[in-house]
Gaussian input, Z-matrix of N, CA and C with variables (Angstrom, degrees):
# hf/3-21g

backbone

0 1
 N
 C     1     B1
 C     2     B2     1     A1
 N     3     B3     2     A2     1     D1
 C     4     B4     3     A3     2     D2
 C     5     B5     4     A4     3     D3
 N     6     B6     5     A5     4     D4
 C     7     B7     6     A6     5     D5
 C     8     B8     7     A7     6     D6
 N     9     B9     8     A8     7     D7
 C    10    B10     9     A9     8     D8
 C    11    B11    10    A10     9     D9
 N    12    B12    11    A11    10    D10
 C    13    B13    12    A12    11    D11
 C    14    B14    13    A13    12    D12
 N    15    B15    14    A14    13    D13
 C    16    B16    15    A15    14    D14
 C    17    B17    16    A16    15    D15
 N    18    B18    17    A17    16    D16
 C    19    B19    18    A18    17    D17
 C    20    B20    19    A19    18    D18
 N    21    B21    20    A20    19    D19
 C    22    B22    21    A21    20    D20
 C    23    B23    22    A22    21    D21
 N    24    B24    23    A23    22    D22
 C    25    B25    24    A24    23    D23
 C    26    B26    25    A25    24    D24
 N    27    B27    26    A26    25    D25
 C    28    B28    27    A27    26    D26
 C    29    B29    28    A28    27    D27
 N    30    B30    29    A29    28    D28
 C    31    B31    30    A30    29    D29
 C    32    B32    31    A31    30    D30
 N    33    B33    32    A32    31    D31
 C    34    B34    33    A33    32    D32
 C    35    B35    34    A34    33    D33
 N    36    B36    35    A35    34    D34
 C    37    B37    36    A36    35    D35
 C    38    B38    37    A37    36    D36
 N    39    B39    38    A38    37    D37
 C    40    B40    39    A39    38    D38
 C    41    B41    40    A40    39    D39
 N    42    B42    41    A41    40    D40
 C    43    B43    42    A42    41    D41
 C    44    B44    43    A43    42    D42
 N    45    B45    44    A44    43    D43
 C    46    B46    45    A45    44    D44
 C    47    B47    46    A46    45    D45
 N    48    B48    47    A47    46    D46
 C    49    B49    48    A48    47    D47
 C    50    B50    49    A49    48    D48
 N    51    B51    50    A50    49    D49
 C    52    B52    51    A51    50    D50
 C    53    B53    52    A52    51    D51
 N    54    B54    53    A53    52    D52
 C    55    B55    54    A54    53    D53
 C    56    B56    55    A55    54    D54
 N    57    B57    56    A56    55    D55
 C    58    B58    57    A57    56    D56
 C    59    B59    58    A58    57    D57
 N    60    B60    59    A59    58    D58
 C    61    B61    60    A60    59    D59
 C    62    B62    61    A61    60    D60
 N    63    B63    62    A62    61    D61
 C    64    B64    63    A63    62    D62
 C    65    B65    64    A64    63    D63
 N    66    B66    65    A65    64    D64
 C    67    B67    66    A66    65    D65
 C    68    B68    67    A67    66    D66
 N    69    B69    68    A68    67    D67
 C    70    B70    69    A69    68    D68
 C    71    B71    70    A70    69    D69
 N    72    B72    71    A71    70    D70
 C    73    B73    72    A72    71    D71
 C    74    B74    73    A73    72    D72
 N    75    B75    74    A74    73    D73
 C    76    B76    75    A75    74    D74
 C    77    B77    76    A76    75    D75
 N    78    B78    77    A77    76    D76
 C    79    B79    78    A78    77    D77
 C    80    B80    79    A79    78    D78
 N    81    B81    80    A80    79    D79
 C    82    B82    81    A81    80    D80
 C    83    B83    82    A82    81    D81
 N    84    B84    83    A83    82    D82
 C    85    B85    84    A84    83    D83
 C    86    B86    85    A85    84    D84
 N    87    B87    86    A86    85    D85
 C    88    B88    87    A87    86    D86
 C    89    B89    88    A88    87    D87
 N    90    B90    89    A89    88    D88
 C    91    B91    90    A90    89    D89
 C    92    B92    91    A91    90    D90
 N    93    B93    92    A92    91    D91
 C    94    B94    93    A93    92    D92
 C    95    B95    94    A94    93    D93
 N    96    B96    95    A95    94    D94
 C    97    B97    96    A96    95    D95
 C    98    B98    97    A97    96    D96
 N    99    B99    98    A98    97    D97
 C   100   B100    99    A99    98    D98
 C   101   B101   100   A100    99    D99
 N   102   B102   101   A101   100   D100
 C   103   B103   102   A102   101   D101
 C   104   B104   103   A103   102   D102
 N   105   B105   104   A104   103   D103
 C   106   B106   105   A105   104   D104
 C   107   B107   106   A106   105   D105
 N   108   B108   107   A107   106   D106
 C   109   B109   108   A108   107   D107
 C   110   B110   109   A109   108   D108
 N   111   B111   110   A110   109   D109
 C   112   B112   111   A111   110   D110
 C   113   B113   112   A112   111   D111
 N   114   B114   113   A113   112   D112
 C   115   B115   114   A114   113   D113
 C   116   B116   115   A115   114   D114
 N   117   B117   116   A116   115   D115
 C   118   B118   117   A117   116   D116
 C   119   B119   118   A118   117   D117
 N   120   B120   119   A119   118   D118
 C   121   B121   120   A120   119   D119
 C   122   B122   121   A121   120   D120
 N   123   B123   122   A122   121   D121
 C   124   B124   123   A123   122   D122
 C   125   B125   124   A124   123   D123
 N   126   B126   125   A125   124   D124
 C   127   B127   126   A126   125   D125
 C   128   B128   127   A127   126   D126
 N   129   B129   128   A128   127   D127
 C   130   B130   129   A129   128   D128
 C   131   B131   130   A130   129   D129
 N   132   B132   131   A131   130   D130
 C   133   B133   132   A132   131   D131
 C   134   B134   133   A133   132   D132
 N   135   B135   134   A134   133   D133
 C   136   B136   135   A135   134   D134
 C   137   B137   136   A136   135   D135
 N   138   B138   137   A137   136   D136
 C   139   B139   138   A138   137   D137
 C   140   B140   139   A139   138   D138
 N   141   B141   140   A140   139   D139
 C   142   B142   141   A141   140   D140
 C   143   B143   142   A142   141   D141
 N   144   B144   143   A143   142   D142
 C   145   B145   144   A144   143   D143
 C   146   B146   145   A145   144   D144
 N   147   B147   146   A146   145   D145
 C   148   B148   147   A147   146   D146
 C   149   B149   148   A148   147   D147
 N   150   B150   149   A149   148   D148
 C   151   B151   150   A150   149   D149
 C   152   B152   151   A151   150   D150
 N   153   B153   152   A152   151   D151
 C   154   B154   153   A153   152   D152
 C   155   B155   154   A154   153   D153
 N   156   B156   155   A155   154   D154
 C   157   B157   156   A156   155   D155
 C   158   B158   157   A157   156   D156
 N   159   B159   158   A158   157   D157
 C   160   B160   159   A159   158   D158
 C   161   B161   160   A160   159   D159
 N   162   B162   161   A161   160   D160
 C   163   B163   162   A162   161   D161
 C   164   B164   163   A163   162   D162
 N   165   B165   164   A164   163   D163
 C   166   B166   165   A165   164   D164
 C   167   B167   166   A166   165   D165
 N   168   B168   167   A167   166   D166
 C   169   B169   168   A168   167   D167
 C   170   B170   169   A169   168   D168
 N   171   B171   170   A170   169   D169
 C   172   B172   171   A171   170   D170
 C   173   B173   172   A172   171   D171
 N   174   B174   173   A173   172   D172
 C   175   B175   174   A174   173   D173
 C   176   B176   175   A175   174   D174
 N   177   B177   176   A176   175   D175
 C   178   B178   177   A177   176   D176
 C   179   B179   178   A178   177   D177
 N   180   B180   179   A179   178   D178
 C   181   B181   180   A180   179   D179
 C   182   B182   181   A181   180   D180
 N   183   B183   182   A182   181   D181
 C   184   B184   183   A183   182   D182
 C   185   B185   184   A184   183   D183
 N   186   B186   185   A185   184   D184
 C   187   B187   186   A186   185   D185
 C   188   B188   187   A187   186   D186
 N   189   B189   188   A188   187   D187
 C   190   B190   189   A189   188   D188
 C   191   B191   190   A190   189   D189
 N   192   B192   191   A191   190   D190
 C   193   B193   192   A192   191   D191
 C   194   B194   193   A193   192   D192
 N   195   B195   194   A194   193   D193
 C   196   B196   195   A195   194   D194
 C   197   B197   196   A196   195   D195
 N   198   B198   197   A197   196   D196
 C   199   B199   198   A198   197   D197
 C   200   B200   199   A199   198   D198
 N   201   B201   200   A200   199   D199
 C   202   B202   201   A201   200   D200
 C   203   B203   202   A202   201   D201

   B1=1.4526
   B2=1.5213
   B3=1.3188
   B4=1.4534
   B5=1.5273
   B6=1.3055
   B7=1.4664
   B8=1.5179
   B9=1.3210
   B10=1.4595
   B11=1.5283
   B12=1.2862
   B13=1.4606
   B14=1.5153
   B15=1.2924
   B16=1.4558
   B17=1.5218
   B18=1.3055
   B19=1.4579
   B20=1.5160
   B21=1.3050
   B22=1.4641
   B23=1.5256
   B24=1.3175
   B25=1.4580
   B26=1.5188
   B27=1.3029
   B28=1.4495
   B29=1.5172
   B30=1.2958
   B31=1.4564
   B32=1.5253
   B33=1.3415
   B34=1.4591
   B35=1.5255
   B36=1.2941
   B37=1.4524
   B38=1.5200
   B39=1.3102
   B40=1.4578
   B41=1.5185
   B42=1.3222
   B43=1.4614
   B44=1.5168
   B45=1.3199
   B46=1.4509
   B47=1.5238
   B48=1.3403
   B49=1.4535
   B50=1.5221
   B51=1.3254
   B52=1.4575
   B53=1.5235
   B54=1.3361
   B55=1.4682
   B56=1.5305
   B57=1.3233
   B58=1.4589
   B59=1.5221
   B60=1.3308
   B61=1.4571
   B62=1.5171
   B63=1.3257
   B64=1.4660
   B65=1.5226
   B66=1.3118
   B67=1.4653
   B68=1.5240
   B69=1.3484
   B70=1.4651
   B71=1.5244
   B72=1.3336
   B73=1.4612
   B74=1.5232
   B75=1.3143
   B76=1.4512
   B77=1.5184
   B78=1.3220
   B79=1.4597
   B80=1.5274
   B81=1.3262
   B82=1.4598
   B83=1.5272
   B84=1.3248
   B85=1.4554
   B86=1.5236
   B87=1.3260
   B88=1.4626
   B89=1.5230
   B90=1.3054
   B91=1.4587
   B92=1.5109
   B93=1.2962
   B94=1.4519
   B95=1.5139
   B96=1.2870
   B97=1.4582
   B98=1.5159
   B99=1.2857
   B100=1.4566
   B101=1.5202
   B102=1.2908
   B103=1.4551
   B104=1.5270
   B105=1.3342
   B106=1.4608
   B107=1.5174
   B108=1.2948
   B109=1.4638
   B110=1.5269
   B111=1.3422
   B112=1.4619
   B113=1.5276
   B114=1.3265
   B115=1.4612
   B116=1.5189
   B117=1.3354
   B118=1.4590
   B119=1.5178
   B120=1.3323
   B121=1.4609
   B122=1.5254
   B123=1.3378
   B124=1.4652
   B125=1.5265
   B126=1.3158
   B127=1.4638
   B128=1.5161
   B129=1.3260
   B130=1.4608
   B131=1.5256
   B132=1.3355
   B133=1.4670
   B134=1.5237
   B135=1.3294
   B136=1.4649
   B137=1.5278
   B138=1.3201
   B139=1.4675
   B140=1.5222
   B141=1.3266
   B142=1.4656
   B143=1.5296
   B144=1.3239
   B145=1.4651
   B146=1.5237
   B147=1.3225
   B148=1.4599
   B149=1.5252
   B150=1.3124
   B151=1.4631
   B152=1.5267
   B153=1.3382
   B154=1.4543
   B155=1.5171
   B156=1.3195
   B157=1.4653
   B158=1.5243
   B159=1.3308
   B160=1.4580
   B161=1.5240
   B162=1.3292
   B163=1.4639
   B164=1.5239
   B165=1.3428
   B166=1.4675
   B167=1.5247
   B168=1.3162
   B169=1.4708
   B170=1.5307
   B171=1.3428
   B172=1.4676
   B173=1.5305
   B174=1.3169
   B175=1.4627
   B176=1.5298
   B177=1.3222
   B178=1.4650
   B179=1.5265
   B180=1.3164
   B181=1.4654
   B182=1.5336
   B183=1.3264
   B184=1.4725
   B185=1.5275
   B186=1.3351
   B187=1.4589
   B188=1.5309
   B189=1.3259
   B190=1.4601
   B191=1.5366
   B192=1.3339
   B193=1.4618
   B194=1.5234
   B195=1.3390
   B196=1.4601
   B197=1.5224
   B198=1.3293
   B199=1.4679
   B200=1.5289
   B201=1.3233
   B202=1.4787
   B203=1.5108
   A1=108.91
   A2=116.10
   A3=120.54
   A4=109.48
   A5=116.65
   A6=121.39
   A7=108.20
   A8=116.84
   A9=118.80
   A10=112.18
   A11=117.76
   A12=120.57
   A13=111.65
   A14=115.20
   A15=122.41
   A16=109.76
   A17=116.06
   A18=121.17
   A19=108.51
   A20=114.93
   A21=120.02
   A22=107.63
   A23=116.03
   A24=120.91
   A25=107.76
   A26=115.44
   A27=119.99
   A28=108.65
   A29=115.18
   A30=120.12
   A31=108.27
   A32=117.68
   A33=119.52
   A34=112.32
   A35=115.08
   A36=120.74
   A37=109.89
   A38=114.30
   A39=122.04
   A40=106.12
   A41=116.17
   A42=120.92
   A43=108.39
   A44=115.96
   A45=122.01
   A46=109.56
   A47=115.43
   A48=122.27
   A49=109.90
   A50=116.45
   A51=121.14
   A52=108.23
   A53=118.54
   A54=119.79
   A55=112.97
   A56=116.87
   A57=120.80
   A58=112.59
   A59=116.65
   A60=120.75
   A61=115.06
   A62=117.29
   A63=120.66
   A64=109.94
   A65=116.10
   A66=121.74
   A67=110.40
   A68=116.01
   A69=120.96
   A70=109.90
   A71=116.91
   A72=120.69
   A73=110.48
   A74=115.36
   A75=122.52
   A76=107.88
   A77=115.95
   A78=121.76
   A79=108.62
   A80=116.58
   A81=120.36
   A82=109.16
   A83=116.27
   A84=121.46
   A85=109.89
   A86=115.79
   A87=120.69
   A88=111.34
   A89=115.18
   A90=121.52
   A91=113.44
   A92=114.36
   A93=122.46
   A94=107.24
   A95=115.97
   A96=118.53
   A97=110.25
   A98=114.56
   A99=120.26
   A100=107.42
   A101=116.09
   A102=120.36
   A103=111.27
   A104=115.75
   A105=120.33
   A106=107.68
   A107=117.37
   A108=121.55
   A109=110.44
   A110=117.61
   A111=120.84
   A112=111.89
   A113=117.17
   A114=120.72
   A115=111.41
   A116=116.56
   A117=120.29
   A118=111.74
   A119=118.22
   A120=119.31
   A121=110.44
   A122=117.94
   A123=121.04
   A124=110.85
   A125=117.09
   A126=121.70
   A127=110.84
   A128=117.04
   A129=121.18
   A130=111.34
   A131=116.98
   A132=121.01
   A133=109.87
   A134=117.34
   A135=121.32
   A136=110.91
   A137=117.20
   A138=120.17
   A139=111.37
   A140=117.53
   A141=121.13
   A142=110.32
   A143=116.31
   A144=119.50
   A145=111.42
   A146=117.37
   A147=120.93
   A148=111.88
   A149=116.54
   A150=120.81
   A151=112.79
   A152=116.39
   A153=120.19
   A154=113.42
   A155=117.15
   A156=122.10
   A157=110.75
   A158=115.51
   A159=120.87
   A160=109.49
   A161=115.48
   A162=119.51
   A163=109.65
   A164=116.71
   A165=119.60
   A166=111.00
   A167=116.14
   A168=122.74
   A169=111.43
   A170=117.63
   A171=121.14
   A172=111.21
   A173=117.22
   A174=121.47
   A175=109.91
   A176=116.39
   A177=120.08
   A178=110.30
   A179=116.69
   A180=120.33
   A181=111.46
   A182=115.76
   A183=120.04
   A184=110.25
   A185=116.99
   A186=120.90
   A187=111.36
   A188=116.75
   A189=118.84
   A190=110.75
   A191=117.35
   A192=120.50
   A193=111.42
   A194=116.21
   A195=120.73
   A196=111.62
   A197=116.81
   A198=121.12
   A199=112.66
   A200=117.10
   A201=119.59
   A202=111.84
   D1=140.84
   D2=179.08
   D3=-130.23
   D4=129.88
   D5=177.14
   D6=-94.19
   D7=123.67
   D8=-179.07
   D9=-118.15
   D10=24.57
   D11=177.14
   D12=129.40
   D13=170.42
   D14=-179.24
   D15=-85.90
   D16=133.07
   D17=177.31
   D18=-126.95
   D19=130.03
   D20=179.84
   D21=-126.20
   D22=129.25
   D23=176.15
   D24=-119.38
   D25=128.41
   D26=178.99
   D27=-121.34
   D28=144.53
   D29=178.15
   D30=-72.70
   D31=121.51
   D32=-176.48
   D33=-70.12
   D34=150.28
   D35=178.87
   D36=-143.83
   D37=163.31
   D38=175.95
   D39=-119.40
   D40=130.55
   D41=178.35
   D42=-108.30
   D43=136.20
   D44=-179.58
   D45=-109.12
   D46=136.87
   D47=-179.80
   D48=-131.17
   D49=154.65
   D50=172.84
   D51=-75.07
   D52=166.02
   D53=176.25
   D54=-58.32
   D55=-23.40
   D56=178.68
   D57=-83.37
   D58=-6.32
   D59=177.79
   D60=95.64
   D61=9.23
   D62=178.06
   D63=-81.33
   D64=133.69
   D65=-179.32
   D66=-66.35
   D67=133.78
   D68=177.73
   D69=-103.60
   D70=-60.83
   D71=-179.40
   D72=-162.01
   D73=167.47
   D74=176.66
   D75=-123.63
   D76=128.00
   D77=-179.39
   D78=-115.45
   D79=125.42
   D80=177.70
   D81=-85.64
   D82=138.31
   D83=-177.76
   D84=-114.52
   D85=160.01
   D86=-177.47
   D87=-73.38
   D88=151.86
   D89=173.53
   D90=85.04
   D91=178.36
   D92=178.06
   D93=-128.88
   D94=133.51
   D95=-176.94
   D96=-147.85
   D97=167.91
   D98=172.82
   D99=-128.59
   D100=151.41
   D101=-177.19
   D102=-70.93
   D103=145.52
   D104=172.70
   D105=-65.82
   D106=153.99
   D107=-179.03
   D108=-61.13
   D109=-31.60
   D110=179.30
   D111=-63.20
   D112=-27.53
   D113=179.82
   D114=-54.47
   D115=-43.28
   D116=-174.41
   D117=-68.92
   D118=-40.96
   D119=178.48
   D120=-70.46
   D121=-38.66
   D122=176.98
   D123=-63.32
   D124=-38.90
   D125=177.51
   D126=-63.36
   D127=-44.30
   D128=-179.44
   D129=-63.95
   D130=-39.86
   D131=178.36
   D132=-65.20
   D133=-46.77
   D134=-179.49
   D135=-61.64
   D136=-41.78
   D137=179.00
   D138=-64.38
   D139=-42.54
   D140=-179.85
   D141=-63.59
   D142=-44.74
   D143=-179.59
   D144=-65.55
   D145=-41.54
   D146=-179.33
   D147=-63.49
   D148=-29.30
   D149=-178.71
   D150=-97.28
   D151=1.98
   D152=179.16
   D153=69.28
   D154=29.86
   D155=-178.84
   D156=-105.61
   D157=164.48
   D158=174.19
   D159=-67.35
   D160=152.71
   D161=176.64
   D162=-65.26
   D163=147.37
   D164=177.36
   D165=-59.20
   D166=143.15
   D167=-177.45
   D168=-54.28
   D169=-40.95
   D170=-178.75
   D171=-61.01
   D172=-36.69
   D173=179.69
   D174=-69.25
   D175=-43.82
   D176=179.48
   D177=-61.60
   D178=-44.32
   D179=179.16
   D180=-64.03
   D181=-41.48
   D182=-179.77
   D183=-62.78
   D184=-43.31
   D185=-179.17
   D186=-66.29
   D187=-38.19
   D188=179.79
   D189=-67.72
   D190=-33.35
   D191=175.98
   D192=-68.09
   D193=-38.48
   D194=-179.79
   D195=-68.19
   D196=-32.12
   D197=-177.73
   D198=-88.34
   D199=-5.84
   D200=-178.60
   D201=-80.15

């Protein structure tokens, strides 16, 4: 037997919230998955816009590289 690192698998779920941010329920979904890398930048943009803040510097730099 050879150990090549720690592996953790979690059953994915979807959590539902009201527009005010109150938790409604959690639904478990089939399979195991990991988020695409785009998920994290899209999440950061959505959070910044929802809070009326400037976009994170990393997102601005990434977009300028993509448009160059």
